[in-house]
C-alpha positions, 0 to 999 in steps of 0.5 A: 500500500501507499499513501499521499501526504499534503503539507499545507503550512497556512497559519494565522500567526507569524512564521516563515510562510506568513509573508507569502500567505498574507492577506496582501497576496490574494492569490497565495492559496491558489498559487500554492494549490496549483504548485501542489497539483504540478508536483502531483503530476511531475512525481506520479511515478515515484510510488512505483505503481504501489496502490494508494490507500490513504490520503492525509491533508496535514501539517500546518493548517489545511482547514485554511484551504477552501472547498474550491482549493480542495476540488482542484486537488482531488481533481488532480488526484483522480486525473493522475490515477492516484485515486480511482472510482469505486475504491475505498480510501482513508482520506483525512483532513487535519483542522484547528478547532476554531476553523470548524464552523457550520459554514466550513463543514457545509462547504466541504461536505461534498468532498470525500473526507471520511476522517478528521483529526483535530489539534485539540492539545488540551481541554484546559484553558490555562494550558491552551494559553501557554501553548499559544492556541487560539481555541478554548476548551469549550470551543474544542468540545463544540468543534468535535460535536459539530463534526459529528453533526456533519457525519464524521464518525471517525474523529481523532484528536491530539493531546499533549502532556508534560507541560510546565505546571501540568498536574496529574489531575489536569491530565486525567481530566483531559483524558476523561473528556476525550473518553466522554466525547467518544473520540475514536483515536487519540495521539498523545505526545510529551512536550519537547523543547526544541532548540531555537524555538521561543519555548526553548528560549523561555525555558533557558531564561528561567521562566518555567521549569519542565515537568520532572521525569517521575511525573512524566512517567506517571502521566504516560502510564495513566494515559495507557491505563485510562484509555485501555479501560475505556476500550482503546487499543495502543497500537503504537507508542503514542497512538491509541484507537478504538477497535477498527479505528487505527489511523491507516495513514499513520500506521503505514509509516511504521510498516514500511509502506511508500508515501508521497509528500506534497508541498513545502517541507514534505517528505517522501519514501519509496523504498529506494530513496527519500525525497524532501522539499526544503523548509522554504516559504511558499514562493520558493516552493512553487519552483521546488526541486526536492532533495534526494537521499538514496537508501543503502542497506544500513539505512534500510535496516535501521529504519526497519528497527525504529519503525517496527519497534514503535508498534505494539506488534514489534519486529517480525524477526522472520521478516527481518531475516527475509529482508536483511539475511539470517546474520542480521536477524541473529545480530539483532537477537544478540543485541536484544538479549540484555533487554529481554533479560531485563524485562524491557523486550519480549518475544511473542510469536516471532515478534520482538516487542517492547514491554510496558517497562521498555516503552519508557526507554524505547529510544535507547533500546532502538539505538542499541539494536541499530547497526 
């Protein structure tokens, strides 16, 4: 299977794209969509005849595009035979809660979206303010309920934990609200302080202290236990879904499926190479030329280890052997032995997978198993 990912970096705050996408450039959206359609046409052989099963409009704020913009994109997807009639696809749109209105949902109801992912982050107004989100807790709840009214049954949300000042009680309330709203999918991520970001600078200047490691672990365990008790299945370290609702698109990344990334900053993979468009503003993307990295055996092996071990199924050692040879399989088992003995890894039906204890130190385990 293969997937298509659209990176659509519109926003309402200052960023590298804003000058191009500002209100003074009346044709910015149309020009960007035109460039994405051209990229779809130019790179239609990249997926090497793999059948497309998922399309994901995400990255930035796709809900800033109009229905007319999407009409053009879908027309190109069908014209280039990425999509064909009479076949089922998972087609996801990401959206900010404050973009979800009756008018917007009515305008896109004729489009083939069958899954929506909302960037909720928190149901706590203080935390939303800290994260510089424009929506409130109530508007987030309102957006979810409105999506249901317009027929979206497959709704996923993002949550964030490990925020400065976040307590266990606040985190539990975020989880409880997600369960009460009958969300089908939850992606939960720990706050990361990336260098050169405003948040990183504020931390280094002493404006706040990060959550300590003990509380972070407690929050993660609470997430797992609470969602499991509500019928969710953890199918990847940070992703949970009700039965029948895991994200097919996200899952494809962890099983080695091919994907074509369209737009500024988008990445692509087809088993032979990785390609990516630089993080550039819209005007430069219109004349894009992707960077290319050919994938050697070592890179392919390390990718296999990292992606498979993130899933709850783990590494299929038979698949590892068929792709990389019996020696690679034996080397992997040898490196894994100390983690097996420590109860951080386990073997189930020829799969080497993380235990609950191992998930907490998964990055270190992956690093040790790589070439």
